[in-house]
CHARMM-style PDB file with segment names, atoms N, HN, CA, C and O in Angstrom:
ATOM      1  N   MET     1      63.818 132.146  83.149  1.00  0.00      PROA
ATOM      2  CA  MET     1      64.947 131.259  83.289  1.00  0.00      PROA
ATOM      3  C   MET     1      66.246 132.071  83.272  1.00  0.00      PROA
ATOM      4  O   MET     1      66.388 133.013  82.492  1.00  0.00      PROA
ATOM      5  N   ARG     2      67.158 131.706  84.113  1.00  0.00      PROA
ATOM      6  HN  ARG     2      67.043 130.942  84.746  1.00  0.00      PROA
ATOM      7  CA  ARG     2      68.423 132.422  84.234  1.00  0.00      PROA
ATOM      8  C   ARG     2      69.355 132.054  83.088  1.00  0.00      PROA
ATOM      9  O   ARG     2      69.549 130.875  82.792  1.00  0.00      PROA
ATOM     10  N   ASN     3      69.932 133.064  82.445  1.00  0.00      PROA
ATOM     11  HN  ASN     3      69.774 134.022  82.685  1.00  0.00      PROA
ATOM     12  CA  ASN     3      70.876 132.841  81.359  1.00  0.00      PROA
ATOM     13  C   ASN     3      72.226 132.471  81.952  1.00  0.00      PROA
ATOM     14  O   ASN     3      72.835 133.266  82.669  1.00  0.00      PROA
ATOM     15  N   ASN     4      72.691 131.273  81.656  1.00  0.00      PROA
ATOM     16  HN  ASN     4      72.197 130.628  81.074  1.00  0.00      PROA
ATOM     17  CA  ASN     4      73.918 130.773  82.256  1.00  0.00      PROA
ATOM     18  C   ASN     4      74.941 130.435  81.175  1.00  0.00      PROA
ATOM     19  O   ASN     4      75.612 129.406  81.255  1.00  0.00      PROA
ATOM     20  N   ASN     5      75.062 131.294  80.166  1.00  0.00      PROA
ATOM     21  HN  ASN     5      74.517 132.130  80.101  1.00  0.00      PROA
ATOM     22  CA  ASN     5      75.983 131.038  79.062  1.00  0.00      PROA
ATOM     23  C   ASN     5      77.443 131.036  79.499  1.00  0.00      PROA
ATOM     24  O   ASN     5      78.255 130.290  78.952  1.00  0.00      PROA
ATOM     25  N   PHE     6      77.780 131.871  80.487  1.00  0.00      PROA
ATOM     26  HN  PHE     6      77.120 132.476  80.932  1.00  0.00      PROA
ATOM     27  CA  PHE     6      79.180 132.012  80.871  1.00  0.00      PROA
ATOM     28  C   PHE     6      79.692 130.782  81.604  1.00  0.00      PROA
ATOM     29  O   PHE     6      80.839 130.376  81.416  1.00  0.00      PROA
ATOM     30  N   ASN     7      78.850 130.191  82.436  1.00  0.00      PROA
ATOM     31  HN  ASN     7      77.918 130.521  82.589  1.00  0.00      PROA
ATOM     32  CA  ASN     7      79.300 129.054  83.228  1.00  0.00      PROA
ATOM     33  C   ASN     7      78.517 127.811  82.852  1.00  0.00      PROA
ATOM     34  O   ASN     7      77.385 127.615  83.294  1.00  0.00      PROA
ATOM     35  N   ASN     8      79.125 126.983  82.042  1.00  0.00      PROA
ATOM     36  HN  ASN     8      80.045 127.141  81.683  1.00  0.00      PROA
ATOM     37  CA  ASN     8      78.481 125.727  81.667  1.00  0.00      PROA
ATOM     38  C   ASN     8      79.019 124.570  82.502  1.00  0.00      PROA
ATOM     39  O   ASN     8      78.711 123.411  82.225  1.00  0.00      PROA
ATOM     40  N   TYR     9      79.816 124.873  83.514  1.00  0.00      PROA
ATOM     41  HN  TYR     9      80.067 125.815  83.738  1.00  0.00      PROA
ATOM     42  CA  TYR     9      80.357 123.898  84.466  1.00  0.00      PROA
ATOM     43  C   TYR     9      81.277 122.874  83.813  1.00  0.00      PROA
ATOM     44  O   TYR     9      81.499 121.803  84.377  1.00  0.00      PROA
ATOM     45  N   THR    10      81.805 123.176  82.660  1.00  0.00      PROA
ATOM     46  HN  THR    10      81.624 124.046  82.202  1.00  0.00      PROA
ATOM     47  CA  THR    10      82.759 122.281  82.027  1.00  0.00      PROA
ATOM     48  C   THR    10      84.113 122.967  81.843  1.00  0.00      PROA
ATOM     49  O   THR    10      84.973 122.464  81.121  1.00  0.00      PROA
ATOM     50  N   LEU    11      84.296 124.092  82.483  1.00  0.00      PROA
ATOM     51  HN  LEU    11      83.597 124.501  83.069  1.00  0.00      PROA
ATOM     52  CA  LEU    11      85.567 124.803  82.364  1.00  0.00      PROA
ATOM     53  C   LEU    11      86.662 124.036  83.091  1.00  0.00      PROA
ATOM     54  O   LEU    11      86.468 123.564  84.211  1.00  0.00      PROA
ATOM     55  N   LYS    12      87.797 123.919  82.448  1.00  0.00      PROA
ATOM     56  HN  LYS    12      87.954 124.303  81.537  1.00  0.00      PROA
ATOM     57  CA  LYS    12      88.953 123.283  83.065  1.00  0.00      PROA
ATOM     58  C   LYS    12      89.676 124.321  83.916  1.00  0.00      PROA
ATOM     59  O   LYS    12      89.446 125.521  83.772  1.00  0.00      PROA
ATOM     60  N   ASP    13      90.545 123.853  84.797  1.00  0.00      PROA
ATOM     61  HN  ASP    13      90.732 122.877  84.914  1.00  0.00      PROA
ATOM     62  CA  ASP    13      91.296 124.766  85.656  1.00  0.00      PROA
ATOM     63  C   ASP    13      92.065 125.798  84.843  1.00  0.00      PROA
ATOM     64  O   ASP    13      92.118 126.971  85.211  1.00  0.00      PROA
ATOM     65  N   GLU    14      92.653 125.366  83.753  1.00  0.00      PROA
ATOM     66  HN  GLU    14      92.610 124.413  83.454  1.00  0.00      PROA
ATOM     67  CA  GLU    14      93.432 126.294  82.911  1.00  0.00      PROA
ATOM     68  C   GLU    14      92.542 127.407  82.367  1.00  0.00      PROA
ATOM     69  O   GLU    14      92.968 128.560  82.292  1.00  0.00      PROA
ATOM     70  N   GLU    15      91.317 127.072  81.990  1.00  0.00      PROA
ATOM     71  HN  GLU    15      90.972 126.135  82.051  1.00  0.00      PROA
ATOM     72  CA  GLU    15      90.388 128.069  81.457  1.00  0.00      PROA
ATOM     73  C   GLU    15      89.954 129.048  82.544  1.00  0.00      PROA
ATOM     74  O   GLU    15      89.840 130.248  82.294  1.00  0.00      PROA
ATOM     75  N   VAL    16      89.716 128.545  83.728  1.00  0.00      PROA
ATOM     76  HN  VAL    16      89.808 127.570  83.931  1.00  0.00      PROA
ATOM     77  CA  VAL    16      89.329 129.411  84.840  1.00  0.00      PROA
ATOM     78  C   VAL    16      90.485 130.357  85.184  1.00  0.00      PROA
ATOM     79  O   VAL    16      90.268 131.547  85.415  1.00  0.00      PROA
ATOM     80  N   LEU    17      91.702 129.829  85.216  1.00  0.00      PROA
ATOM     81  HN  LEU    17      91.878 128.863  85.028  1.00  0.00      PROA
ATOM     82  CA  LEU    17      92.857 130.668  85.519  1.00  0.00      PROA
ATOM     83  C   LEU    17      93.087 131.725  84.443  1.00  0.00      PROA
ATOM     84  O   LEU    17      93.538 132.829  84.749  1.00  0.00      PROA
ATOM     85  N   LYS    18      92.785 131.403  83.197  1.00  0.00      PROA
ATOM     86  HN  LYS    18      92.418 130.506  82.949  1.00  0.00      PROA
ATOM     87  CA  LYS    18      92.889 132.399  82.119  1.00  0.00      PROA
ATOM     88  C   LYS    18      91.869 133.521  82.321  1.00  0.00      PROA
ATOM     89  O   LYS    18      92.179 134.694  82.114  1.00  0.00      PROA
ATOM     90  N   ILE    19      90.670 133.158  82.722  1.00  0.00      PROA
ATOM     91  HN  ILE    19      90.418 132.205  82.891  1.00  0.00      PROA
ATOM     92  CA  ILE    19      89.640 134.172  82.997  1.00  0.00      PROA
ATOM     93  C   ILE    19      90.108 135.091  84.119  1.00  0.00      PROA
ATOM     94  O   ILE    19      89.990 136.313  84.021  1.00  0.00      PROA
ATOM     95  N   ILE    20      90.639 134.496  85.185  1.00  0.00      PROA
ATOM     96  HN  ILE    20      90.735 133.504  85.265  1.00  0.00      PROA
ATOM     97  CA  ILE    20      91.133 135.294  86.304  1.00  0.00      PROA
ATOM     98  C   ILE    20      92.268 136.204  85.840  1.00  0.00      PROA
ATOM     99  O   ILE    20      92.319 137.373  86.222  1.00  0.00      PROA
ATOM    100  N   LYS    21      93.175 135.678  85.023  1.00  0.00      PROA
ATOM    101  HN  LYS    21      93.133 134.729  84.713  1.00  0.00      PROA
ATOM    102  CA  LYS    21      94.286 136.484  84.502  1.00  0.00      PROA
ATOM    103  C   LYS    21      93.767 137.625  83.633  1.00  0.00      PROA
ATOM    104  O   LYS    21      94.249 138.753  83.732  1.00  0.00      PROA
ATOM    105  N   ASP    22      92.780 137.331  82.777  1.00  0.00      PROA
ATOM    106  HN  ASP    22      92.388 136.414  82.697  1.00  0.00      PROA
ATOM    107  CA  ASP    22      92.220 138.355  81.891  1.00  0.00      PROA
ATOM    108  C   ASP    22      91.550 139.492  82.665  1.00  0.00      PROA
ATOM    109  O   ASP    22      91.530 140.633  82.202  1.00  0.00      PROA
ATOM    110  N   PHE    23      91.012 139.184  83.824  1.00  0.00      PROA
ATOM    111  HN  PHE    23      91.029 138.258  84.200  1.00  0.00      PROA
ATOM    112  CA  PHE    23      90.302 140.183  84.626  1.00  0.00      PROA
ATOM    113  C   PHE    23      91.136 140.677  85.805  1.00  0.00      PROA
ATOM    114  O   PHE    23      90.594 141.262  86.743  1.00  0.00      PROA
ATOM    115  N   ARG    24      92.444 140.448  85.764  1.00  0.00      PROA
ATOM    116  HN  ARG    24      92.884 139.974  85.002  1.00  0.00      PROA
ATOM    117  CA  ARG    24      93.339 140.809  86.864  1.00  0.00      PROA
ATOM    118  C   ARG    24      93.262 142.297  87.203  1.00  0.00      PROA
ATOM    119  O   ARG    24      93.237 142.659  88.379  1.00  0.00      PROA
ATOM    120  N   ASP    25      93.225 143.159  86.194  1.00  0.00      PROA
ATOM    121  HN  ASP    25      93.245 142.865  85.238  1.00  0.00      PROA
ATOM    122  CA  ASP    25      93.156 144.605  86.448  1.00  0.00      PROA
ATOM    123  C   ASP    25      91.862 144.983  87.162  1.00  0.00      PROA
ATOM    124  O   ASP    25      91.872 145.799  88.083  1.00  0.00      PROA
ATOM    125  N   GLU    26      90.755 144.391  86.738  1.00  0.00      PROA
ATOM    126  HN  GLU    26      90.747 143.727  85.989  1.00  0.00      PROA
ATOM    127  CA  GLU    26      89.466 144.662  87.385  1.00  0.00      PROA
ATOM    128  C   GLU    26      89.459 144.161  88.822  1.00  0.00      PROA
ATOM    129  O   GLU    26      88.923 144.814  89.717  1.00  0.00      PROA
ATOM    130  N   ILE    27      90.053 143.005  89.031  1.00  0.00      PROA
ATOM    131  HN  ILE    27      90.488 142.474  88.303  1.00  0.00      PROA
ATOM    132  CA  ILE    27      90.124 142.439  90.381  1.00  0.00      PROA
ATOM    133  C   ILE    27      90.940 143.358  91.285  1.00  0.00      PROA
ATOM    134  O   ILE    27      90.538 143.645  92.413  1.00  0.00      PROA
ATOM    135  N   LYS    28      92.090 143.820  90.785  1.00  0.00      PROA
ATOM    136  HN  LYS    28      92.416 143.587  89.868  1.00  0.00      PROA
ATOM    137  CA  LYS    28      92.931 144.721  91.577  1.00  0.00      PROA
ATOM    138  C   LYS    28      92.197 146.029  91.872  1.00  0.00      PROA
ATOM    139  O   LYS    28      92.262 146.547  92.986  1.00  0.00      PROA
ATOM    140  N   LYS    29      91.505 146.553  90.875  1.00  0.00      PROA
ATOM    141  HN  LYS    29      91.452 146.132  89.969  1.00  0.00      PROA
ATOM    142  CA  LYS    29      90.775 147.805  91.064  1.00  0.00      PROA
ATOM    143  C   LYS    29      89.689 147.654  92.129  1.00  0.00      PROA
ATOM    144  O   LYS    29      89.420 148.588  92.885  1.00  0.00      PROA
ATOM    145  N   ASN    30      89.078 146.494  92.184  1.00  0.00      PROA
ATOM    146  HN  ASN    30      89.297 145.736  91.570  1.00  0.00      PROA
ATOM    147  CA  ASN    30      88.022 146.255  93.166  1.00  0.00      PROA
ATOM    148  C   ASN    30      88.556 145.747  94.502  1.00  0.00      PROA
ATOM    149  O   ASN    30      87.777 145.414  95.395  1.00  0.00      PROA
ATOM    150  N   SER    31      89.880 145.685  94.642  1.00  0.00      PROA
ATOM    151  HN  SER    31      90.512 145.955  93.916  1.00  0.00      PROA
ATOM    152  CA  SER    31      90.505 145.263  95.890  1.00  0.00      PROA
ATOM    153  C   SER    31      91.011 146.461  96.693  1.00  0.00      PROA
ATOM    154  O   SER    31      91.802 146.304  97.622  1.00  0.00      PROA
ATOM    155  N   ILE    32      90.563 147.627  96.338  1.00  0.00      PROA
ATOM    156  HN  ILE    32      89.921 147.755  95.582  1.00  0.00      PROA
ATOM    157  CA  ILE    32      90.962 148.836  97.048  1.00  0.00      PROA
ATOM    158  C   ILE    32      89.887 149.160  98.080  1.00  0.00      PROA
ATOM    159  O   ILE    32      88.719 149.366  97.751  1.00  0.00      PROA
ATOM    160  N   ILE    33      90.317 149.199  99.323  1.00  0.00      PROA
ATOM    161  HN  ILE    33      91.266 149.032  99.590  1.00  0.00      PROA
ATOM    162  CA  ILE    33      89.411 149.486 100.432  1.00  0.00      PROA
ATOM    163  C   ILE    33      89.903 150.749 101.126  1.00  0.00      PROA
ATOM    164  O   ILE    33      91.060 150.834 101.537  1.00  0.00      PROA
ATOM    165  N   LEU    34      89.025 151.715 101.251  1.00  0.00      PROA
ATOM    166  HN  LEU    34      88.084 151.646 100.917  1.00  0.00      PROA
ATOM    167  CA  LEU    34      89.364 153.006 101.863  1.00  0.00      PROA
ATOM    168  C   LEU    34      90.598 153.631 101.211  1.00  0.00      PROA
ATOM    169  O   LEU    34      91.449 154.211 101.886  1.00  0.00      PROA
ATOM    170  N   GLY    35      90.674 153.499  99.890  1.00  0.00      PROA
ATOM    171  HN  GLY    35      89.983 153.028  99.342  1.00  0.00      PROA
ATOM    172  CA  GLY    35      91.753 154.114  99.124  1.00  0.00      PROA
ATOM    173  C   GLY    35      93.071 153.379  99.170  1.00  0.00      PROA
ATOM    174  O   GLY    35      94.079 153.897  98.691  1.00  0.00      PROA
ATOM    175  N   LYS    36      93.092 152.179  99.739  1.00  0.00      PROA
ATOM    176  HN  LYS    36      92.272 151.758 100.128  1.00  0.00      PROA
ATOM    177  CA  LYS    36      94.337 151.432  99.891  1.00  0.00      PROA
ATOM    178  C   LYS    36      94.157 150.023  99.351  1.00  0.00      PROA
ATOM    179  O   LYS    36      93.149 149.368  99.619  1.00  0.00      PROA
ATOM    180  N   TYR    37      95.148 149.557  98.581  1.00  0.00      PROA
ATOM    181  HN  TYR    37      95.967 150.088  98.363  1.00  0.00      PROA
ATOM    182  CA  TYR    37      95.114 148.210  98.013  1.00  0.00      PROA
ATOM    183  C   TYR    37      95.167 147.178  99.131  1.00  0.00      PROA
ATOM    184  O   TYR    37      95.972 147.287 100.056  1.00  0.00      PROA
ATOM    185  N   ASN    38      94.287 146.160  99.032  1.00  0.00      PROA
ATOM    186  HN  ASN    38      93.633 146.071  98.281  1.00  0.00      PROA
ATOM    187  CA  ASN    38      94.217 145.117 100.047  1.00  0.00      PROA
ATOM    188  C   ASN    38      94.428 143.765  99.377  1.00  0.00      PROA
ATOM    189  O   ASN    38      93.553 143.283  98.657  1.00  0.00      PROA
ATOM    190  N   GLU    39      95.585 143.154  99.611  1.00  0.00      PROA
ATOM    191  HN  GLU    39      96.296 143.545 100.196  1.00  0.00      PROA
ATOM    192  CA  GLU    39      95.927 141.879  98.989  1.00  0.00      PROA
ATOM    193  C   GLU    39      94.984 140.753  99.428  1.00  0.00      PROA
ATOM    194  O   GLU    39      94.640 139.880  98.630  1.00  0.00      PROA
ATOM    195  N   ASP    40      94.575 140.777 100.678  1.00  0.00      PROA
ATOM    196  HN  ASP    40      94.855 141.486 101.326  1.00  0.00      PROA
ATOM    197  CA  ASP    40      93.645 139.757 101.172  1.00  0.00      PROA
ATOM    198  C   ASP    40      92.313 139.822 100.434  1.00  0.00      PROA
ATOM    199  O   ASP    40      91.715 138.792 100.125  1.00  0.00      PROA
ATOM    200  N   CYS    41      91.858 141.026 100.157  1.00  0.00      PROA
ATOM    201  HN  CYS    41      92.344 141.863 100.408  1.00  0.00      PROA
ATOM    202  CA  CYS    41      90.617 141.211  99.409  1.00  0.00      PROA
ATOM    203  C   CYS    41      90.771 140.665  97.993  1.00  0.00      PROA
ATOM    204  O   CYS    41      89.864 140.019  97.469  1.00  0.00      PROA
ATOM    205  N   GLU    42      91.921 140.926  97.379  1.00  0.00      PROA
ATOM    206  HN  GLU    42      92.658 141.451  97.805  1.00  0.00      PROA
ATOM    207  CA  GLU    42      92.174 140.409  96.029  1.00  0.00      PROA
ATOM    208  C   GLU    42      92.117 138.883  96.024  1.00  0.00      PROA
ATOM    209  O   GLU    42      91.489 138.282  95.152  1.00  0.00      PROA
ATOM    210  N   GLN    43      92.769 138.268  96.994  1.00  0.00      PROA
ATOM    211  HN  GLN    43      93.278 138.756  97.702  1.00  0.00      PROA
ATOM    212  CA  GLN    43      92.762 136.805  97.072  1.00  0.00      PROA
ATOM    213  C   GLN    43      91.352 136.262  97.303  1.00  0.00      PROA
ATOM    214  O   GLN    43      90.987 135.225  96.749  1.00  0.00      PROA
ATOM    215  N   GLU    44      90.571 136.948  98.107  1.00  0.00      PROA
ATOM    216  HN  GLU    44      90.867 137.791  98.557  1.00  0.00      PROA
ATOM    217  CA  GLU    44      89.194 136.528  98.374  1.00  0.00      PROA
ATOM    218  C   GLU    44      88.346 136.607  97.096  1.00  0.00      PROA
ATOM    219  O   GLU    44      87.537 135.718  96.832  1.00  0.00      PROA
ATOM    220  N   ILE    45      88.531 137.663  96.314  1.00  0.00      PROA
ATOM    221  HN  ILE    45      89.188 138.385  96.529  1.00  0.00      PROA
ATOM    222  CA  ILE    45      87.807 137.806  95.049  1.00  0.00      PROA
ATOM    223  C   ILE    45      88.187 136.672  94.098  1.00  0.00      PROA
ATOM    224  O   ILE    45      87.316 136.058  93.483  1.00  0.00      PROA
ATOM    225  N   ILE    46      89.488 136.394  93.977  1.00  0.00      PROA
ATOM    226  HN  ILE    46      90.196 136.893  94.476  1.00  0.00      PROA
ATOM    227  CA  ILE    46      89.956 135.327  93.094  1.00  0.00      PROA
ATOM    228  C   ILE    46      89.381 133.983  93.528  1.00  0.00      PROA
ATOM    229  O   ILE    46      88.946 133.193  92.690  1.00  0.00      PROA
ATOM    230  N   LEU    47      89.379 133.726  94.819  1.00  0.00      PROA
ATOM    231  HN  LEU    47      89.732 134.368  95.499  1.00  0.00      PROA
ATOM    232  CA  LEU    47      88.844 132.469  95.341  1.00  0.00      PROA
ATOM    233  C   LEU    47      87.356 132.342  95.044  1.00  0.00      PROA
ATOM    234  O   LEU    47      86.891 131.271  94.655  1.00  0.00      PROA
ATOM    235  N   LYS    48      86.610 133.419  95.223  1.00  0.00      PROA
ATOM    236  HN  LYS    48      86.988 134.289  95.539  1.00  0.00      PROA
ATOM    237  CA  LYS    48      85.165 133.398  94.930  1.00  0.00      PROA
ATOM    238  C   LYS    48      84.910 133.141  93.442  1.00  0.00      PROA
ATOM    239  O   LYS    48      84.008 132.383  93.085  1.00  0.00      PROA
ATOM    240  N   ILE    49      85.704 133.772  92.585  1.00  0.00      PROA
ATOM    241  HN  ILE    49      86.436 134.388  92.875  1.00  0.00      PROA
ATOM    242  CA  ILE    49      85.556 133.553  91.141  1.00  0.00      PROA
ATOM    243  C   ILE    49      85.832 132.090  90.814  1.00  0.00      PROA
ATOM    244  O   ILE    49      85.063 131.451  90.097  1.00  0.00      PROA
ATOM    245  N   TYR    50      86.927 131.569  91.339  1.00  0.00      PROA
ATOM    246  HN  TYR    50      87.552 132.089  91.921  1.00  0.00      PROA
ATOM    247  CA  TYR    50      87.288 130.175  91.063  1.00  0.00      PROA
ATOM    248  C   TYR    50      86.196 129.220  91.545  1.00  0.00      PROA
ATOM    249  O   TYR    50      85.776 128.328  90.809  1.00  0.00      PROA
ATOM    250  N   LYS    51      85.744 129.410  92.772  1.00  0.00      PROA
ATOM    251  HN  LYS    51      86.086 130.135  93.370  1.00  0.00      PROA
ATOM    252  CA  LYS    51      84.697 128.528  93.313  1.00  0.00      PROA
ATOM    253  C   LYS    51      83.415 128.631  92.506  1.00  0.00      PROA
ATOM    254  O   LYS    51      82.740 127.630  92.266  1.00  0.00      PROA
ATOM    255  N   SER    52      83.084 129.834  92.094  1.00  0.00      PROA
ATOM    256  HN  SER    52      83.632 130.647  92.290  1.00  0.00      PROA
ATOM    257  CA  SER    52      81.858 130.034  91.328  1.00  0.00      PROA
ATOM    258  C   SER    52      81.927 129.359  89.962  1.00  0.00      PROA
ATOM    259  O   SER    52      80.954 128.750  89.517  1.00  0.00      PROA
ATOM    260  N   LEU    53      83.070 129.467  89.299  1.00  0.00      PROA
ATOM    261  HN  LEU    53      83.860 129.962  89.660  1.00  0.00      PROA
ATOM    262  CA  LEU    53      83.202 128.897  87.959  1.00  0.00      PROA
ATOM    263  C   LEU    53      83.414 127.391  87.959  1.00  0.00      PROA
ATOM    264  O   LEU    53      83.217 126.742  86.932  1.00  0.00      PROA
ATOM    265  N   THR    54      83.809 126.827  89.087  1.00  0.00      PROA
ATOM    266  HN  THR    54      83.969 127.354  89.922  1.00  0.00      PROA
ATOM    267  CA  THR    54      84.022 125.378  89.148  1.00  0.00      PROA
ATOM    268  C   THR    54      82.937 124.669  89.956  1.00  0.00      PROA
ATOM    269  O   THR    54      83.000 123.452  90.128  1.00  0.00      PROA
ATOM    270  N   ARG    55      81.970 125.390  90.442  1.00  0.00      PROA
ATOM    271  HN  ARG    55      81.919 126.379  90.302  1.00  0.00      PROA
ATOM    272  CA  ARG    55      80.882 124.806  91.223  1.00  0.00      PROA
ATOM    273  C   ARG    55      80.108 123.801  90.370  1.00  0.00      PROA
ATOM    274  O   ARG    55      79.848 124.035  89.190  1.00  0.00      PROA
ATOM    275  N   ASN    56      79.759 122.719  90.970  1.00  0.00      PROA
ATOM    276  HN  ASN    56      79.970 122.529  91.929  1.00  0.00      PROA
ATOM    277  CA  ASN    56      78.978 121.654  90.319  1.00  0.00      PROA
ATOM    278  C   ASN    56      79.691 120.998  89.156  1.00  0.00      PROA
ATOM    279  O   ASN    56      79.070 120.327  88.332  1.00  0.00      PROA
ATOM    280  N   ARG    57      80.975 121.191  89.093  1.00  0.00      PROA
ATOM    281  HN  ARG    57      81.480 121.736  89.762  1.00  0.00      PROA
ATOM    282  CA  ARG    57      81.739 120.551  88.022  1.00  0.00      PROA
ATOM    283  C   ARG    57      81.820 119.056  88.337  1.00  0.00      PROA
ATOM    284  O   ARG    57      82.002 118.658  89.488  1.00  0.00      PROA
ATOM    285  N   ASN    58      81.684 118.261  87.322  1.00  0.00      PROA
ATOM    286  HN  ASN    58      81.536 118.584  86.387  1.00  0.00      PROA
ATOM    287  CA  ASN    58      81.791 116.820  87.514  1.00  0.00      PROA
ATOM    288  C   ASN    58      83.253 116.441  87.674  1.00  0.00      PROA
ATOM    289  O   ASN    58      84.036 116.522  86.728  1.00  0.00      PROA
ATOM    290  N   ASN    59      83.607 116.033  88.870  1.00  0.00      PROA
ATOM    291  HN  ASN    59      82.971 115.967  89.638  1.00  0.00      PROA
ATOM    292  CA  ASN    59      84.986 115.628  89.149  1.00  0.00      PROA
ATOM    293  C   ASN    59      85.078 114.106  89.077  1.00  0.00      PROA
ATOM    294  O   ASN    59      84.232 113.386  89.608  1.00  0.00      PROA
ATOM    295  N   LYS    60      86.102 113.651  88.424  1.00  0.00      PROA
ATOM    296  HN  LYS    60      86.789 114.236  87.993  1.00  0.00      PROA
ATOM    297  CA  LYS    60      86.320 112.207  88.341  1.00  0.00      PROA
ATOM    298  C   LYS    60      86.930 111.726  89.643  1.00  0.00      PROA
ATOM    299  O   LYS    60      87.900 112.303  90.133  1.00  0.00      PROA
ATOM    300  N   LYS    61      86.373 110.688  90.192  1.00  0.00      PROA
ATOM    301  HN  LYS    61      85.585 110.219  89.793  1.00  0.00      PROA
ATOM    302  CA  LYS    61      86.925 110.100  91.406  1.00  0.00      PROA
ATOM    303  C   LYS    61      87.760 108.901  91.038  1.00  0.00      PROA
ATOM    304  O   LYS    61      87.377 108.087  90.198  1.00  0.00      PROA
ATOM    305  N   ILE    62      88.901 108.802  91.675  1.00  0.00      PROA
ATOM    306  HN  ILE    62      89.213 109.463  92.358  1.00  0.00      PROA
ATOM    307  CA  ILE    62      89.821 107.709  91.372  1.00  0.00      PROA
ATOM    308  C   ILE    62      89.498 106.526  92.253  1.00  0.00      PROA
ATOM    309  OT1 ILE    62      90.156 105.490  92.161  1.00  0.00      PROA
TER     310      ILE     62
END
């Protein structure tokens, strides 16, 4: 069975944004392509993290 302690699908947007902020240096470091910083890559990483942490979240419909 896969250990899913990190993502219990109940994280609020504020919590996800805090995680992204806490890992900002790692994200920037991994956004370097061919020795050059790539802002588009950074945004793509952030988007993937956000989507991954909010996937299957129960959203209230109005």
